[in-house]
N, C-alpha and C positions, 0 to 999 in steps of 0.2 A: 717823772721822767723829764728829762732836759729837752731843749728844742731841738738839738742836734740828735738826740736818740728818736724822738719821735720824728723827725724827717727820715731819718736812715731807716725806721721800721716801714714808713710809708713808700718808700723807695723800694725797700724789699718785698712788700705786697704786690705793688706795682709790677715788678719783675716776675713775681709768682704768677700773678693774673697773666701777664704775656707769655709765660712759658707753659700755662695751662692752655691757652688758645693754640699755642704751637702744637702742643702734644696731641690736642682734637685733631687739629687739621691733619696732622700726620696719620693718625688711627683712621680718619675718613679716606685719606688716599690708600691706606693699606686694604681698608675694608671695601672700596671700590675697585682695587685691583683684583682682590680675589673674588668678587662678585664676577666681574668680567672674564677671569679664567673659569670660573665656575659654567658661565653661560657657554663659553666658547666650548668647553669640554662635553656640555650637553647636546650642543649642535652637533660637533664631531659624532658622538655616540648614534644620535638619530640619523646621521647620513649613513653610518655604518650600517645600521639595523635596516634602513631603507634598501641599501644596496644588497645585503645579504636576502632580503625578503624578495627582491626581484629575480636573485639566483637560485632560491629554494623554497618551494610552494609550500612544502611542510612547516618551514620555519615561519613563512609568511601567514599561514594559518593559526600557528598558536602565538605569534606577535600580534595578529588582530584580536585574538580571544582576549591576551593580555590588555590591550588597548581598550576593549570593550568593559574591562572590569576596571581599570585604571581611570579612564576620563569620565568624569561624572557632570562635568558642566556642557549643556546641550550646544553652546555657542562654540566649544572646543571639539565635540564630539563629530560636528559637521565638518570639520577640517580633516576627519579620518574616513568620512563617508560612513559614520557609526547611525544606527537608528537612535533618534532622541530618547532620552529618559522621559519617563511620565512626570509631571509636575507634582511635587507632594502638596497636599491638601493642608489649606492654612487654618 
């Protein structure tokens, strides 16, 4: 390879590295936006469920039964007034 070809190859590799970095950065932005949208959607769903539970005692009972089965971490169960689960034996 000539010196000119070697320099051209180095330049192309540097451009590829820069482009790869830009691609990663854009992918991170898209992932962050999707995560924020997902969190926002879940917050709205929770607010809707809470409001429905305030209006409908039958739904509230069913909802709390589902929450009791779904929420397994004791520090989170406290947030919903659920009975703590027994600690597993080690």
